[in-house]
C-alpha positions in Angstrom: 14.9 -8.0 0.2 14.6 -10.9 -2.0 13.2 -14.8 -2.4 14.7 -17.1 -4.6 12.3 -20.1 -5.6 14.1 -23.3 -7.3 11.9 -25.8 -8.4 12.1 -29.2 -8.9 9.6 -30.6 -11.1 7.7 -34.1 -11.4 6.5 -35.3 -14.7 3.5 -36.5 -13.3 2.6 -33.2 -12.1 1.1 -29.6 -13.1 2.8 -28.4 -16.1 5.5 -25.6 -16.4 3.5 -23.4 -17.6 1.1 -23.9 -15.1 2.8 -23.5 -12.4 4.5 -20.9 -13.4 1.1 -18.8 -13.6 0.4 -19.7 -10.2 4.3 -18.6 -9.2 3.2 -15.4 -11.2 0.1 -14.4 -9.5 2.0 -14.0 -5.9 4.6 -11.9 -7.6 7.7 -13.8 -8.7 8.9 -13.4 -11.8 11.0 -16.0 -13.7 15.3 -15.7 -14.1 18.2 -17.4 -15.3 21.0 -19.0 -13.0 20.4 -21.1 -10.1 17.3 -20.0 -9.0 13.9 -20.5 -11.2 12.0 -17.8 -10.1 12.7 -14.1 -8.3 10.1 -12.2 -5.8 11.1 -8.6 -5.1 9.7 -7.1 -1.8 8.6 -3.3 -1.3 9.9 -3.7 1.7 12.1 -5.7 4.2 11.1 -8.8 5.2 10.6 -10.2 9.0 11.6 -14.0 8.9 7.4 -14.2 9.8 7.0 -12.7 6.3 9.3 -14.2 4.6 7.9 -18.3 6.8 4.4 -16.4 5.7 4.9 -15.8 2.0 6.7 -19.1 2.1 3.1 -21.0 3.5 1.4 -19.1 -0.1 3.8 -20.5 -2.0 3.1 -24.1 -0.1 -0.9 -23.0 -0.6 -0.3 -22.5 -4.4 1.3 -25.5 -5.0 -0.1 -28.2 -3.0 -1.1 -31.1 -5.5 0.4 -29.7 -8.6 3.4 -32.7 -7.6 6.2 -30.0 -7.2 8.9 -30.2 -4.9 10.6 -25.9 -3.3 13.4 -24.8 -1.8 13.0 -20.5 -1.5 15.5 -18.8 -0.1 15.3 -15.2 1.5 18.0 -12.7 1.0 18.5 -8.6 1.9 18.9 -7.3 -1.3 
């Protein structure tokens, strides 16, 4: 499974480098292309797993003025 993350940054929010560090602490790595970050699961994730992981992203980015879109797909 793979979880892709797309960010929309606010110029009044946290610097991108700070956000990237927070996401790296969750296991994301930056990628080029349609998405900004990728998390590769070490197992098949359930919908519940994906939702809880998105909650962790939400908590990490809270107060940083960053909008995000998450998509988890087989892979």
